[in-house]
N, C-alpha and C positions, 0 to 999 in steps of 0.2 A: 397777270399777276406781276407785281413789281419785284425785281430781283434785289437781293439783299445788298446793303451798302458795304463797299469795301472802306473800312474806317481809314485806313492809312491813305488811300487815294483821296478820300473826302477831305481829310486834314490837309493834304497837299493843295487841294482845290481852294481851301480856305486861305492858306498861305500865299498862294499866287494872287488871289483877289486882294488881300491886304497890301501886297507889294504894288499892285496896280493902282488902287485908290490912293496909297501913300504918295506915289509919284505924281499922280494927277492933282492931289490936294496941294502939294508943295509947288508944283510948276504951272498949273493952269486951272485952278479951282473954279474960277468964274466960267470958263468955257466947258468945263467937264462936270459941273455940279450934278446934272441929271444922270450922267454915267456913274458917277461916284455913288449916288443914292441907289441906282439900280444894283450895283455890285454889292453894296452893303446889305440890301434886302436879300440878294441871292446868298450871300455869306450867312445871313441869319438862318435861312432855310437849311443850309448845309450844317450849321451848328445843331439844329433841331435833329437832323438825320443822325449825326454823330451821338447826340445825347441819347437817342433811342436805341443805339447800338451798344454792344458789349465792347468796352474798352479795358485795356490792361490796368492792373493796380498801379503800375509805374507811371502810366500816362494820366490817370484820373486827376491827380493834384494839379498838373499842368493845365488840363482842360478846365477844371473848375476856376482856376485863377484867370485863364484867358476868357471865359465867359463873363466873368465879373468885369474885366478890363473892356471887353467888346461892348458891353452895355454902356459903359462910360463913353467910349469912343463914339458910339452911334448916337448918343444923346448930346454929345458936345457940339458946340457951334465951331465948325471947322474954320470959318473965315476970320474968327477972332485971333487965332494963332495957328496959321496953316502949317508952319514948320514943326511946331511942337506936336501937333496932331499927327502929321505925316510920320515923324520919328517914332512915335508910339506905335502906329499901325505897322511901320516897317520892322521894328523891333519884334513885335509879336509874330509877323510873317516869318521872320528868321527863326525865332524860338520854335514855332510849329514846324518849319522845315526840318530843323535838327532833331526834333523829338517825335516826328511822325512814325518812325520805325518802332517807337515804344507802344504806339496806339494798339 
């Protein structure tokens, strides 16, 4: 049986993944493209786990806004504007780091 997800820990996992892919996208996209895609897929799985869990009313608006933005990030063509994409991913990583305690 699968153990229940610790939402705060999973939000931090998402945050760390966003920081990783942001740095790779900005600094070495061509070399790290497969790794970026792997971590984006992993992050999407983490998001599904969080959505299936109970989150606080305080965190719900942050989560909803992040999910909308993540869909945009995931579907965007990173190579067209690597720095802009990386900045958005890093910003959300920071937001989630600081709001994980609310989850």
